[in-house]
N, C-alpha and C positions, 0 to 999 in steps of 0.2 A: 504494500500500500504506500502511495506517495506521501512524503512528508509535506505538511502544509506550512507555507510561509506567508506571512502578512507583510506587505510593503506599504508603508505610510509615507507617501511622497507626492508633493503637489506639482512638481515640475514635470510636464508631460513627457519630454524627451528622455529624461533620466528614469522616470517610472516605466516607460516602455523598454528601455535598456535592461533594467533590473528584471522586469517580468519575463522578457524574452530569454535572457540568459539563464535564469533560474529554471524556467520551464524546460528549456533545452537540456538542462542537467537532470531533469526528472522530478523536480519539485512541483507541487500544486500551489499556484500563486494567486493571491487575492490582493488587488491594489486599491487603496483608499487615498483620496487626495485632500482630505480635510482632517484637521487635528481631532476635533470632538467626535467626528464619525469614526475615526481610526480607534479612539479609545473605546467607544462602545462596541466596535467590532472585536477588539482584543479581549474585552470583558465577556462578550457574549458567545464567542466561538473558541474552539480549541485549536491552537497552532503549535507547531514545534519550534518556530522561530519568528521573530519580528524584526524587520529592517525598518529603521525609524529615522526620518530626517528631523533635524532640530528646528528649522524655520518652517512653520506650517501655519496656514490660516485657521483661525478659530481657537487653537490651543497649541502651544509649542511642544517640542519633544520632551523637554524637561518636565513639564506639567504632566504629560502623558505617562512618562516613566514613574513619577512619584505616585500618581493615582493607581497605576497598575500594581506597584509593590505594596502600597498601603492596602490594596484589596486582596492581597495574598496571591497575586498572579506571579508565578515564578518562570514564565516562559522566557527563554534567553532572548536578549535584545542586542542587536548591533546598531549603533547609531552612525549616521552619516554626518561628517563635520567638514567645515571649510578648511582649505590648506592653511597651515601655520596657525590654526585656532586651538592652541593648547588649552586655553581656558574652557572651551567647549568640551574637549576630551575629558578634562578633570571633572567638570560639572556633570557630564554624562555618567562617568563612572561613579561619582558620589550619589547620583540619583538612582543607580541600580543597573546601568548598562553592563553587558558582559564583554563587549568588544566594540571597536570603532573602525570605520573606514574613512580615510581622508579623500575628499573630492579634489580633483578628478582622480579616478582610480581605473585600473585595468580589469578586464573580465577575469583573468587568472587570479588576481588578488581577491576579488569579490568571492569567487567560488571557493578559494582556499580558506578564507575566513569563515564563510558559512559552514563549510564541511567541518572545520576545526571546532567551532562552537557547538555544533550538533553532536559531534563525537564526545565532547566533554560533558554535555548535558546528559547523554545516554549513560555515560560511565557513572555520573553522580547518582542517577536514578537507580542504577544497579547496586551501588554501594549502600544507598539508603535502604533498599529492599533487604539487604543482607545484614544490616546493622542491628545488633541486639538491643533490647529495651534496657537502657541504663541511664544513669545520671553521673556526671562528673562535677565534683564540687571543689572550689578553691576559695576559701574564706566565705564571703557572703555571695559568691558567684556560683550559680548552678547552671550546668549546660546539659541539654537533652539532645543528644546526637540524632536520635530517630525522628525527632520533631522539628529539628532546626530551631530550637527555642533556647533562649538565654534569660535567666532570671537573676537580677541583681538586687540584693537586700529585699526580696519579696516582690519586686516590681519587674514585669516583663520588659526586656530591652529589645526593641525592634531592630533587627539586623538584616542586611541584605545577604543573600546566599553566600557570596564570596567573602563577605566580612565574617560570617559564621565559620566558614571553612578555615580562614586564616587564624581566627581565635582558637578553634578546636585544635589545629595543628600545633600552635604555640603552647596551649595549656597542657597538652599531653607530653610536652618536653620542657618543663619548667627549668629555668636556669641555663638552658642550652642555647648557644648562639645559632640562630637560623639565618642563613644567607638569603638575600633577595632571590637569587637564582633557585634555591631550594623551594621557597614559597611559590615562585612562578611555576615551577615544574609540577609541584604537588597540587596546587589549587587550580591553576589555569591549564596545566598540561604541557608536555614537551613541545607540542606543535603550536603553542600560542605565539602569535606574531607581534603582539604589543610589547612595549618596553617596561622597564622596572618601575617607572613612574606609577604604573597601575598599582603595584604593591604599596608604595608610599601613600597613595591616596586612600587606600582601604585601611591601612594601619592608622593613619591620622584620624579617620572617621571613627574607628574603633576606640581610640583613646578618649575621644570626646564623649562617647556613649557609655564608657565604663568608669568615668570619673566618680570616685566615692572615697577620696582620701586614702589612708593607709589600709582600710579594710578591703579594698578592691585590688585585684591584680594590676600590675603596671607593665606596660610594654616599653622596654628600654631600647633606645637606638644605640647600635654599636657602629661607630663612625666608619664608613667605608666598607662595611661588611653586611650588616643586616639588622636583625632584631632579636631580643631576648625577653622572655616573659619572666617577671619577678613576682614571686608569690607574696601575699599580704604579710606584713611584718609582725602584726599582733595576733593574727588568727592563723591557725594551722590549715592544712589542706588535706583532702582525701581524694585520691585519684584511683 
C-alpha cells in the first residue's frame, strides 16, 4: 500500500514539482494550498509524512506545526525554508519539524530526505511496539518510554518526539559525555542529512522545559564535544 504524503504548499509550480516527483516515486500525494485547510486536512486524515512550506496564506507553517503537536499528531514533518534562512530552520525544529529542505532544492535531495524521515519514523514505531511498560525516575523527573511522556514534580512536561528521545538517551547514561554525533546517529539516524545545529536546538529547548533548580536533572554542555546529563544533587535516582 502506498505511503500517503500531504504537501502544504501555495506556490503552484513548486506544488506540482513536489506532487509529480513524489508520485513518480510511488507515494500517494495530496496537495493543499492554504494554511488553515492544510491543518484541518492533517488533523482529519492519516498521513505518513507532511511536507510543509513556512509562508502560507491563512496560517503559516509554524502555527500549523504547533497546533499539530499540541493535538498529539506525531506525523513526521519536513519543512521547506528559504536559502540562508537559518532562523526559519531553528524555529521549525523548535516547533516540532523532523527535517528541512532549503529552497531551491534538487529532486534527488527531496527524495532522499523523504525516504530518510520515513525510515526513521518506521524504526521509532517498531521500537515503541517492543518497549516494555516501565518508568525511569531521576529525582523529581519520571519518564515513561512506552508513552513518550515526561512528568516533572507531578506536572506533565510536553515534549516533542525528538526532544523525548534525546532526554531518554541522556538519562539512561547519567554522567557520561555524549557527543553530538552520537545523538544525531541514535535519535535522527545515520542517514540524517541535517547538521549538528539540530541537536543544539533540541537540547536548548529541553533545558528550558526541565528547569526546576537542583531537584531536576541538568544537561551540561561539554565544550567542543557534546552533552552530559547531571543527576539532581539533593535527590537520588532510580534507573
